[in-house]
N, C-alpha and C positions, 0 to 999 in steps of 0.2 A: 133678562132681566126685561118687566112687561114696559111698553110705549109710553106708557105713562111717567115710569120712575125713569125712563130713559131720558126722557124729553125733558123732567126735572134737572137730573145731574146734568142735563149739559146746560143749562141754565145757569145752576150755579156754580160747574165749573168754567162757565163762560164769563160771569159776573167777577167771581174769586180771582180770575187773569187779567180780567178788561181794570180791575182796583188794580190790580199790582202794578198793571203797563202806564197807570196815572200816576203811581207815586214813581216810575220809576224817569216819568220826565221832566227831560233839564226845567229850572225854572229858570224864567225870560231874564232873571238879571244875573251879573256875574257873579262867579263863584271865587274864590280866595284860594291860590294853588295849595292842595294839599302836601301836609307832611304827613311822615309815617308815624303813628304811636310812638312816643318816651316810653323808654327799657322800664321794666319792672323793679329792676337789680342795679345794686352803684355802677357806675359808669368808670370808675380811676379816673386822676389825674388830679387837680387841688379844689379844694382846701385839705381835704383828707389823706390825699396820695393812696386812695385803694389799691391793692393790689392782688383784687381778687380772695376767693372764699379758701380758706382754711383746708377744706377738706371737698371733696368731691364723693361724696360715697354713692350718687347713682352713675353717675361717669367710671366708675370705678369697675362697676357693676355689670359694663357693656363689654364683651370680648367681641361680638358680631353684632349684627341687625337687629337679629336674632331676637337679643337681650333686651329690648325694648318694647316687645309686645304686648308685655301687662301694663305698660306705663299710662298712667292717666295722664289728664292732660296740665294739670299742677307739677307733675314730676315732668311732663315733657319739658315744661318752661325753665324747670331748675335744673333738671339735662345741659337744655340750652347755655342757660347762664353758664355752668361748670364747664361747657364744651367749649366757649368762647373764651373764656381766661387760662385754659390748657392752650387752644393756639395761642393766644398773646405771649404766654410763659415760653414755650415753643418755640415761636420767630422770635424772642426777644435775645435768646441764646447762638440762634443760627443766621438771623435774615432772611429774609423772603420776602415774597407776596403775603402782605396782611393786611390792608385795607378792602379787597377785594373778598378774602376771605370770611373777615369777621359780618361781610356785608352780607353771607348766605347762610350762617349758622344754624336759623331758625327753620328754612327750607330745607338745609341738609337733615335737619333730625326730623321734620315730616315728611320727607324723601324716603329715609331709609325707615321711620315710623311705620305708612302705609305700602310702602311697595317690597317685593319679597326677592331684592338682589344676592347673588346674582342673577337669577333666574330670570327677575324682570331688571331691562337695562336700563341706568341713570349714567348718561353721557353729561362732562363738564366743559361748553365750549371753551377754546383754550388752555381750560383746564386749572391755570396759576391760584383757583381759587378753592381749591379741590382738598387743602389742608384740614378742614374738620371733617372731611368724607375720610379721607387719609385715618384720622383717631377714630373715630365709628366703626371702621374695616378693618380691627387686628393690628392696626401698626404702631398705635400710639408710644409705645417704648422702645421705636427705632423714630420717632419723631426729634430725636437730638444729633441723627446724624441725614437730617434734611440737607440735600441739594450738594453734600462732600461726599468723595471718592469712596464708591463701595456702601452707599445710604442710600436712603431714600430720595427719590426724581423729585422734582419741586411743582411736579404735570404728573397728569395720569398716564399708568406704565402697566402694558399686556402682560410683562414679567414681572413686576409686581407683586401682582394679585389679580386673584378671578373677579375681583369685585371694581377692576378699573377694567371696563370690557374695552375701551379705545384710549388708544393713547392721543397726545396731542401735544399740544407747545405750541401751534399758532392756532390760526380765527378759521370761524365761518364753517366749518366742516360738520358741527355733531347734528343736524338737522338732514346732512345728507345719510349721516350715516345711522344715526337711531330709525329711517325710514327702510335703509336697508335692512338691516336688523328685524325689524316688523314684519319686511314684507321677506326674509328669510323663514322666519317664522311660522308664517302663515306659509309660505312655500313645503315647509318639515311637517306639517298639519299639528301642531304646537299650538293648545286649548287654551296655553295661560300663554297672553301676546300682550305685553305693559313695556314701549319703549322710551322713554321720557328723554329730551334734547332742552340741557339748561344754558341758553344761551342770553348775552348780555345788547345792552342795546346801541353798544358801539360794535359789537360782530353781528350782527341782522343788517348793517347796514351793509355789508359785502354781499356781492350778489349771487355768489353760490347758494347763502341763505333764501335767495326769492326763487333762483333753481330747482332747487330743493321744495320747496312751499309749494310752488307750482307742479310737480313731479305728484307730490302726496296727494294733491288733490285728484290728480288724473289717476291714478291708482287708488283711491279712497281706502289711503293702507290706514292701519291703526297705532297710532301714535300722540304722544303731548309734546308739545315744543312749549314754555316755562320763559318766559321774557324775563328775563330780572335787567329793570331799569333804575338804574341806580342815575341816569341824568349824567354820569360821566362815562367816557371814551378811555378806558385805558390808562391813562393819564391825560392832567389837568388839562380842557380846553379852551381854556382863557387865552390864547393867545391869538391880536388882534392877526384880521386876515380880510379878503378879499367879501368874504362871506359872513362877516361879523367876527364874534368869541363864543358863542352857541358852540356847542359838538354838530359837526357839518354834515349838511343835509335834510333835507324834507321830512324823513324818515324819525330823524329823534325830537324834530317841532311837531310832530302829528303825535307821536306818543304824549308828549308832555300835555299836550291839549286833549287828548282821549282821559289823561288824567285829571286835569284841573277841570275838565266839564262835568264828569261824574262823578256820584258819592261812591266811597270804597263798597265793592261788593261782598257781598256775605256769602253761607252757604246758606242760607236760608231765600235767599233768591237766585242760586246757581243751581242748586237741587231741582231736577225734574222727576225724580223716581217717582212722585204720586200720581203721572199721569198715565203710568201702567196700571192704576188700579181702575182706570177709568173703559170702555170698550175703547174700538179703533176707531172709533169716527170721531168722538171727544178726545181722544190723542192728538188726530189732524188740529183740530182746532185749538188744542193744547198747544200745537205747533206753531202755529199761522200768528194765535195772539203774543205768543214769544219772539217769533220776527217782528212783529208792530211794534211790540212793547221795545224790543233793542233798539230797532231803525228810527223811533223817538227820540232817544237817548244820544247816538251815533249819528246819527243820517247813515248808516250800514259803515262797517269799518272795512280799512284795507285788505285785512287778515279776514274778515268773511270773503270779500269778494275774491278774493286768490283760493275760497276754499274750506277755509278752518275756522271752526266754530269757536268766535272768540270770547272769553272769559275776564273781565275786570273793569279797571283795576282793582288787584288783590293786596292789602296791606302785608308786606313778604314778611314781617315781624311778627304778626299776629298768628298766632298757633290753634288761638281759639276757631281761627274761620279757614287758617292754610289747612289742617289737616285732614277738616270731614268734606271738605271742596278736592282734595288730593282724593279720597275715599268713594267721592261719587263718581270720578272721573275714571278709577279705576274698576268702579262696579258696572257701568255703564257699556252695555252689549255693540253700543254702535262701533263701526270702523269708521266715521268720519273723523281727519285730525281736527285734533283740538288745541286753538293756542291759549295758554293763561297767563295774563301780563300780569305781572308782580312788579310793585313799588319798594324799592328798595333804597336803605342808605349803606353806602359803602361807610368802611371803618364803624361799623352803630356798633353800639354796646361800651367804647373803649373815649371816652373823651378826650387824647391826645389826638387820635386819629380823627375822630370826627369834626374837629376843628382845625384842622392838618389841609394844607391849598391844596397837594395831592391826596388827603386821607390818608396819609401812612399806605401807599400803592406799595413801593418796595422799599424796604426797612435796609442798611444793617443791623447789624446787632443793637441793642437800646435798653433802657431803664425801664422798667415796668413802671413801677410809680410815676416816671414825668413824662415818658415817652422818645425822650433823650437819645436821641440816635449817638454812637459810638463811631467815630469815623478816622479814625486815626489819633496820635498823638499829638498838640499842637506842638510849631515848629517850636526849638530852640533858639535864644534869645540871640541876634545877631544872622538867624541860619536866613539864605537866601529863600525868597519868595515860593510858593509851590508853581510847578511848572503849570502852564494852562493846558487845557485838553484840547485834542487835536480838535473836535468837535467844536469847540468854540472860538477857535484859531480859525478855521473855513468858516465861521458863521462872519467874525468882525469883518474879516478880508472880502467877504461875498459883499456886504453893507459899503464897505470903504469903493469895491469897486462902482457897483450898484449908483452912489452917488452923482457920477458921472456918466452912467449907461443906464434911462431911461428904458429899454429894452432887458435887461435883466430881471429872469423872473423866480420866483421859489414857490415848490412843488411838494407837498408831505402827505403823506397816505397816515394821519391821525399820529402821527410820532413827533410833533414839532418840537417840545421841551429833549427827545432822545436824538433831533439830529442837525440842530440850529438854526431851526426854523421859528422857535419862538422871539428868539435875538432878532434877526431879519425882520420879522412879522412887526415887532413892535417900531422899527425905522419905516418900513415901506408895508403897509398894512394891505393896501390896492394893488400890491401886486404877490401876495403872497394867497396862495391857494392850500390849503386842507383840504381833501376829495376826500377823507374820511378811511376806512379798511376797506381799500379798493386800490392793491399797486395796479392792478394790470390796466385800469383806466387811468392811475396816472400816468403811466407810461405812453397811452394813448393819447390825451389829453395834450402831453406837453408835447408829442412831435405834433399836434396841430397846433400847439400854440408857435413851435417851431416855422411851419409852413408860412406861415403871416409874419416872419421874419423876427422873432422874438428870441429871446438865449434862457431859454427855461433849464435850471437846473434842479433836477428831480432827486428829492434824498431822500433813500429811503434804506434800510437797514438789510445786512448784506442776504440776511436769511431769507428775509419778509420780499425781497426780489425774483425770490424762485417764483415767486405766482406770475411775474413777469415778463417771465423769457420769453414765452411768443412773440408777446409784444414787441421787446425788446429787440428779436431779432426781425419779424414781418413786418414791423412798423417803423421802426427806427433806425438800424444799418441794413437792410436791405433798400430802402430809399434814401438813403446817406443824407438824414435831417440831422443838425448839430442841435441835437439833446445832450445835455451834462448830466452824466450820474454821479453821484457822491453817495459811496454806498459807507455806511456808518454800521459799526458793531461787527465787521471783519475780521479774521483768525480769533486769537483768544483772548476771550471777555469777559475776565472773571463770573463776577458776582450777577452779570447779567441777562444769565439764562437760568 
């Protein structure tokens, strides 16, 4: 290219990008909090009591993900509609984790449309939201066996399918595992290296996620982290506590501010592929202007400080933008780790779930038309009342003790409803601490309270307590500190797994 043409191309590129930067600049006035787009299809519930499509021709044709290859965007939307209602109908017969699965239907369709699983690795943190993934990966006919002996697991399970590349069932492991897979592919010299970790706004509060993100930047590993931000940490987080009633921690508030201060990104302002058509020095100008423009809007993001290229927020139910954004990320040659921030709604597309306080997070068998759950037959006339649960007995007794002992403190790790801390929190909000999905911190935090003469009751599920064993031994037992541990869900727990 001649020098004159080169200067002209530079001016054109710079003017276009500066215009783009100005368009991205946040307005001076405050922006109303964003909501995801409404579904294009019926959502069920009254007044019509829609119970889903009578026929599912597109879903019937998808035996494995590669069967989606030729589908257009309108067909992908129809597929998502059919998949959503197939999930609803399946869970209505078995019970299970419904709301979280409904919130990722479009994301599941987009991931399996764009990436080549199982060669490309798709990991679901916790993986209680993986029912749509199971349906699209050859297990639709077995969904009636979900969470039953000899049937499908309620989580990803390596022994169950080659599409389940990593087992889960607890939180905050996906980024570490995806990073290991990415580095492993590089060590093996594999040209195709796409590893995608889908993690929720609750799970990302766990410290292990930040350990992994810090290491990913250091290793400059090619990986995509999808932050599925639905504003609800596993179960409802409306329990009064010393920190308020919002999800625990500054990170949840931080991601909420990102969403409320920026318009949803679309593929036009995410894709930077055109820069590769210009000479190298113009690509450098492109990168500098892009960095400047994104700094205007966000002031820089926490994730960028950790070394990730941040994209978002993006409407996680909008396939028109979600698919091309993921295609851009798939096709980029960069080894820089990327965080794609999606705003989704738990229970999306099913009105009974969207209006429930817990978004129908975990459900028993239920009526598809109304969402009403079948939780056992009503007691016969004159029958004695149903006994209280051990959890509620504990919580009410702790409230009674705390009325006369101001040193009693309640601690939970993002599970107030499951441990009785919701009952305690309503009565003593200033003495209730929800630390988020951070069991290690919960144990040592309780130890610190005990040093000051308080009487902390650390209430954690027995299986989740595995994460705090080192702190239990080193920070509590060896120092002989009086911390009371209430381990819920010990032994056989029926439907709670």
